[in-house]
N, C-alpha and C positions, 0 to 999 in steps of 0.2 A: 402604382406606387411601390416603394421598396419595403419589402417585408423580409428582414434578415432571418427570421425563423419564428416558430410558434412554441411557446411553453404551455403545456397543459398542466394545470395545477390540481392536485388531488390530495385532499386531507382525509385521513382515514383513522378509524379507531375500532378495535374489537370486532372486525368483520370475519365471517367464515371465509376460508381461502377461495371458494368458488366465485365469490363476488369480485375479489381483486383479479382473479384469473380472467373473468369475463371483461372487466374494465381494461386490463392491459391488452387483451386480444383486440378489443375495439380500437385501441390506439394503434396497434401494429397494422391493422387493416386499412388505416387511412390512406386515401389516394393522393393526398397533398404531396406535391413533388419537391417541396422545399425542405429546409432544415426544420426539425421538430424534436421535442423532448417531452417525456411524461415525468413529472416530478411528484413523487408520493411521499408525504410526511406521515409517519406512523408514530404516535406517542403512547401506544399501549405497551407497557413494560412486559406484559405477559406474552407478547408475540414479537417475533423477529422474522420479517418476510425477506425471502431471498430470491432474487431473479437477476441474472447477469445478461444485460443487453446494453449496447452503447447509447441507445436513445431512451432508456428507462433508468431513472435515478430514484432509488428508494433510500430514504433516511429513517432509520429506526432509532428513536430516542427513548431514554428511560424516564425522563421527567415529563409528566403530563402537562400539556398546555391547558389551563383551566377555563379558558374563554374561547368560544368557537370563532368569533370574529378575529381575535388575535391569531388563532391557529391558521385561518385563511391567509392572513397577512404574512405570517412566518413562512408559510409554504411558498408564497410568491417571492419572498426574499431569496429563495433558493433558485429561482428561475433566471435563465440567462438571456432569453430572447426578448425582442421588443414588443411582441404581441402575446397576450395572455388568454388562454382558453379555460374556462371553468370546466372541470372534469370530475363531477361528483362520483364517488366510488361505486355506488350501487345502481347507477343508471347505465343505459346502453346507447351507443352512438353508431349510426350506420357509417359506411366507409367514406361518404362524401361530406361528412360534417365539416372538416376544416377547409376543404377546397371550396365548398359552396359558401361558407361564411366569409372567407376572404374575398370572394368575388362579389359580395354584396354588402360591403362595409358602408356604414352611414358616415358621411363626411370624412371618409378614409380613417375613421377612428374606432368604429365599434360595429359589431353585429349582434343582434338579438332577435329571437322570434318567440311569440307566444304559442306557435303551432307545433304540434308533435303528436305523439301517441302516449297512452297510459297502459301499463301492464299491471292489472290487478291480480291476474293469475297467469302462470306460465302458458304461453301459446294462445293467450286470449288478449288481444290488443285492441284498443279503441282509439279513434282519432279524438284529439282533445286540444283545446286552447286554454292556457292557464298562465300563471306567473312562473314561468320556467326560468330558474336561475342558471341552470347548466347549459343553456344555449348561448351564453355570452362569450364573445371574444372581443378583446379591446386592447388598444394601445397602452403600453405601460405608463406613458406620460399622462394620459387621461386618468388612469387608475390613481396615480399619485396626486393629480390635480384635484380630484374629488375627495381626497382624504382617506383613500383606501376603504376597507371594511370598518364599520364601527366596531370597537372592541367590546362587544356585548355577548352574552351567552344565552340568547333567546332564539326561538325558532324563526322569528321574523328578520333575522340578520340579513338574509338574502333580499327581502323586500326593501329593507332600509337602504341597502346597497343600490338597488334599482332606482329608488326615489332620488338618491343623490345624483345619479347619472342624469335622470330626467330633469332635475333642477338645473343642471349645467347645460344640457343640450336641447331640452324640449323632448317631445315625443320622438323616440328613436327606434322603436321596434319595427321589424320587417315582416310583412305578410308573405307567408311562404306557401307556394302551391303544393298540391298533394305529391307530385312526382319528386319534389325536392325536400320533403320532410326527412329529417335525419335523427330525430331525438325520441327516445323511449324512456319515459319516466316510470320507474319500477317501484311497486310496493311488494316487498318480499316478506312473507309471513314469518320466516325464521330469522329475521334481522330487524333492527330498529329503523324507524323512519322519522326524521326530524319534523315532518309536517303533521304527524299524528297528534291526536288529542292527548297523548301521554305527556306531551311537553308544554301544555298550556300552563303559563305562570310558573314554570319550573326552569331550573338551570339545565340546559341540554347536556353539558359535559358531565355533570355529577350524576344525572339520571342514567346516562348511557354507561358510565363507569360501573354503577351498581348492577345494571342489567348484564353487562359483559362478564363481570366476575361470577355472577350467578350461572350464566350459560357455560362458562369455562368449568366451573365446579361440577356442573351436571353433564359435562362431556359433549355439549351441543356445539361448542366452538373450539377449534384447535388452538393450542398454546405451544410455547417454545419456538424453536427454529422451524419455519414453515417454508419449504421450497415451493415456489409458485410455478405452475405449468400452464401458461396462458391458453385459454380456449373459451369459445362462446358457450353460454349455457344451452343454447340451441340455435338453429338457423332462423334468426328473427325475420329475415326477408320473406321467408315462406309463410309467415303468419300475420303479415300486415293486412289490415282490413281493406276491403275494396274502396276505391275512391267514391 
């Protein structure tokens, strides 16, 4: 099938610079031979991320988007290619993520897998199957057909998104063998995580904003103009658990 390119969409807010540096390096390491871009939307007015690369587009805006689902949709509006890959800022993707996904599209429209790894502590990875949002890649027409992300500000916005796809296509997830696993779902102690209990029955965006301001005031997170120098946090390949 014809894939004119892949747009990886990354919505971010109030992250330490090393998280985005890891995320960008994962993108740059991709072995996908076609056209690609990484689109990063940052709406934290306290931070301005800077990185100059023809395949990486960072938009820093002053006005916070108050609803997470809307922020995902606004990020996708900036994407130019016909396939969209979820690229959550704090997770890690091995170099074959895009190439493997596009080689295993369901009905030529979408790829998703529940299979991957979880990083609870640096260099300690376990194999895991779960509701992984960030393994999705899908055709932009399908994205629009299901009505995009629901514009809600709850931690289940990703699950709601998956249920809309399932309602349209039926069961669509791909069982992935160990050798082809590419996704590492990271829990980092010095940053927020939307799946944590801190966000039960709370507005994600407002809660994160309060946490971010506190961390900036305490000097835990950089503010102002931040020049990004992409690099992996460590060589993840060397710490994958045995099959």
